N, C-alpha and C positions, 0 to 999 in steps of 0.2 A: 478604323484604328488610326490613331495619330502617330506620328513618328517623333514625338517628344522624347527627350532623353529620360531613361529610367534613373531611379535613385542609386541603384547598385551598379558599380562598374566592375567588370570581370578583370582582375589583375593577375590572377593565378588560380591554381586548383583549390585553395581554401575558400574562394568565393563562388565556386562552380554551383553548388547546390542552391544557394539563395538566388544567384543570378539566373540559373536555368529555370527555377520555379517562376520567376518573373516573366521570362520569355514564354514559357509554357502556358502560363495563365493568359497572357495576351493572345497567343495563338488559339487557345481554346475559346476565348470570348469572341474572336473573329471567325470561329468555326473552320480553322485551317490546320489544326494540329495534325490531323491525319495525313496531310500533304508534306509535313516537315519532320515527322517523328524520327529523331536521331537514333532511337533504339532499334529501328529496322535495319537489317544488313544492307539493303539497297534502297535507293530513292523510291518512296511510296508512289503508287500510281497517281498521276496528276489529273486534275479536272481538265478534260479535253475541250478545246474550242468547238462550239457547235457548228454544224454545216448548214448553210442557208438552203432551205428547200427550194426545189424547182417544181413547177407545176407540170404534172403529167397530163397528157392530152385527155385521158379519161377521167381525170380528177375534177370534181366540181369546184367552182369558185369558193364556196363555203369551206370545203375541206382545205383548200389551199390557204385561205385566210387563217384557218385554225392552225395549220402548220407554221405559217409565218408568225402568228402570235406566240406559239410555243418556242419558236426559234428566238424571238426577241427576249423572252423570259430567260431562256438558257444562256443567251449572250450576256444579258445583264448579270446573271449569276457568275458566269465565267470572268467577266471584267472585274466584278467585286472581289472574287477570290484572287485574281492576279494582282490587283492593287494591294490587298491585304498582305500577300506574300512579299511583294516588293517593299511595302512599308515595314514589315517585320525585319527584312534584310537590313534596312536602314537603321532600325532600332539596334540590331545586333552590332552593326558597324560602329554606331555611336556609343555603345555601352561596353566596348572592349578597350582595355588599357593599352597604352602605347607599346608596352613590351610584347603584347600578343598580336598587335596589328600585322606584323609580317606573316603570321599564319594565314590571315584572311587575304592578304595581298597576293599570296602565291597560289590561291585557289583558281582552278580553271573555270569555275562556275560560282556565281554569287547567290545561288539558291540557299535559303536558310538551312535546309537539310545538310548541305555540304559544309556550311559555316559551323553549324553545331557539331557535326561529326569531327571536324578538324580541331575545334576548340576543346572538345571532350577528351580527345586522345592524350 
C-alpha cells in the first residue's frame, strides 16, 4: 500500500462516510481491516510477531530447517502487515483536515484503530 494522499479530506462529520469508505477499502485491499476495525469495542487482536525456533536436541536437522522456513514466512507476513498498518496510519494523518488534527495529536497511540475511533466520535 502506498501512502499517497487520498482525494477525500476529512474536514468534519459530513465527510465521514465517504472518507471512511476510502480508508476501509485501502485496509481491505491490504488485508488488514480485521486489525483496525473501529466498530469493535476494543482493539482487535493483532498479528503477533513470530518466535524464532530453537533446535531441540532430539529434533532432526530437516525438521529444524522446516521450522526455520515456516518462521521466515511468518516473519515476512508479520512485517508486511506491520508496514501496511503504519502506511495506513500515515494515510489517515495526511487525509485529516487541520481542524481535526488536534484529535490525532492527543492520542496516546497512533494505531489506525485508535485514530478511526477518535475521529468517528
